[in-house]
Each structure stands twice: as structure tokens, then as C-alpha cells.
C-alpha angles and dihedrals in degrees: 000000000000122000124217119194117187126187095331116178130176126184131188131196114230127167091345093307131108109236116199103218090173123022114194097315117188122181139159111210111193121228118259093016136116106239119186129203104208129185147106124291112289096023093119101254096123091044089054091049090051090051091052093050093043099245088119132030120223121229092226141010140041137276124198126187114194090343093307117119107233095169133021124159091192094052096036093239124151118162110198119241096253091058097049095078094231134141124211136198114198130209091250092043088228090233112171107235095205092058132077122240090262093050092049093051095040096051098090090051093048090053088055091052099241119166121266092246092052091047092049091049096048095044092048091050095049094044089053089051093054091043096248099118109141093031095088096113096037112119112243090236090064095059128102120238092259092049091050089053089054092050090052089050092048092051090051092049100043093079089055096237125200090228133013122211128200125199107197092308097173101046094099095055126093118252098264095044090045090056093048094046091048090059092047093048092051090050093047094050093045091053092046094054088211129143110257128187112197127191121202144143090206111100093198090058091047095048096045099041106037139090088191134009132205113199113209134196131171094353095309136102109239100179141003126193148106116303091259093048093050093044101043104024106032120152105216139053092236094055093044092053097039098048093054147323111311141175108227110198124186118228149138129239112249098180146303136274107196105294095351128088119221108221130190101212138177089260095045137275115336137182114220139170108282119240129207114252095027109101133177112297094029119132110237144173117231111217113205123174116224092235091058093064111089136185114259135197116248092267143015133040093102094179092070130081104249126213132180116209148158123241107242101170132011132185126183108220099173104256095042149002114257119195151122126271121197113222106180107312093335126092115213126199112233137186112199135178115283091227092063117109100231135159134184109264095033118133110228140178118234133184142180137193111258093231091057090065112084122206117223132182108259 
């Protein structure tokens, strides 16, 4: 089922002030995709999720699920949560500690009054899907964090929802378990071919799980795209900085050379991928990811932008060196091969492909 959100706004009153949690949000969420709402705390992503599921009512706008209007302020329509056909996995999992795995998963079906045979069949099928067969009688208190996450997923799936929604479901897991569960969850959702809306403030989760990402700030959607589009070709300083480490370099466009922009920057002249709407004379910010800077020999490779810098800081993180290189008065973040023989204080030559540098409005 696809989801269409049109002009949704939600305001709250706090300390005598009106706070716009959502400000005219419009989104098209494709069917059978994993769509992530990404942004810092307080940006409105959980409020939007609650509006989709029906736990909160917007002040303005319209929400359609599979073509059916489930909320419309103009038409006076509000379909309650239990009639929207959605499943939800919460941050705390909401697993009942006094129940077994089977009882936790079966609960939504018991509420609906299904027969015992039908409940047993559905619960068995979904537990097999999330790889928890044989755990039916296990008390919830004797489950690991990853297993509890799977129980919460099974309970959301057992009612065969049209859409499943996740509100930061991995935030309570340790780093290693979070990585493992992320892979499992991506595999589960891909196999299900179900529409999933996922809320997180963790950019690694968003990049690794999603088919598409909407980056939010202050109740608005700033950018929507695939993980690669949002990471490599973002359109704003906030998104560039929030989605990953970035060097943001001030400059001004001098001219163009075919599909490249010639930029006079604070670290010298650069050639970058041109961008529509940014003409000669315009002030810009050059966005350059640390991993796109590479070590160069003393000469050659004329197609690259070349920089000469001094290593100021250097940390060995196993698979790479991470550090800062001073180029003039600017310090650039770099990520260089672990096999390189580098020392703080070394002078080095760096380069990057012009099309890997993204121009942003200042």
C-alpha cells in the first residue's frame, strides 16, 4: 500500500506558545518500500508517524493509505487506528513480561476474536518467519534484546497489516546487536514486500535499511531521495552535515567549463560538479566527503583537484586512518587507507574527482 501525505500540519501549545511540530508536510511513500523519516530529536518525525497510524490527529492536511482517505481536515474524516490496518513496532517493543512469546504474538488476534486453530496457525507461521520457532513457551523476560525485537516484529506482522511502522526500534540495543538486527530487519522487510515507514535519528540505520529517506528539520521535509542520492548529492548544508561527516568549504563560482563549475574557494581554485540555479558570481558551499580525498603522488593525475596539506591529527581506527589536514587556514577531515605510512606533521598531497564535490547554497 502506498501512503500519500498532503499539507499535514500539527501544532502544540507549550508554555503559552504555539509550537509547530509539523509544518505543511507532503510526502509520497511508495508501496512495498522501506521509507525512513530521518532527523534530530524534535524534528517532527515521530509526530508524523503518530499521525499516519492514527494515534494523533493533524490540524491540517490529508493522509491517504492505499488510496483510502484516513484523515482529512477539510472533509472531516478521521479513521481510528484500529481500522487503518497498520502494524507498529515501538522503541520499547511493548513486550508484556508476564506473557510467553506465543501469548505476546497471539494477543492482537485474540482481541479480534479469531479461533484458536487460526491463531495457532498464524502465530506459528510468523514465528517461523522471524526465526523464533521453538521459543513459543519461553517467558518474555528470558529473551535477549534482539529476540524481543523479533517478538515485537512478529506481533506487528501477525495481523497481516497493510503497512508496518517502526519508531526507533533498535535504539535500546548495543552496537554489535544493533548492526546484526539491522541486517535481519532489512532482509525480513525485503522478503515481506510490505510498505514500511521507519523513524530514526541514526544516519547509519537510515542509509543501510532504506529504499528512500526523507530528512526532516523543524517540522519540515528538507530532502527526499535514495540513500546514495541523499548522501552524495544532497542540496542543503544541514542535510550534508547531518547525514555524515562532511567538509564544508566556502567559495564563489567564477565560471563554467562544460558540466563543471570553477570555484574560487577558501582552500584555492576548485572544479566541482555544476548545479542548476547556481550561476557565476554566486556564493556557494563546496561539500566534500572525507572518504573522497585520496593520497596522490607528487605529480601527475591532472584530472583531479590537487591539494597540499599538513597532517594535524591522525587516528588509526582499524580499517582506515581518520584525521585532519590543514590546507591553508582550513582543516579538512580525511579518511585514508590503513596501509599508508602516515605521521602527524607530514606534508602530503591529496586529490579528489571534481564530480565528487557537491555545490550547495551557502
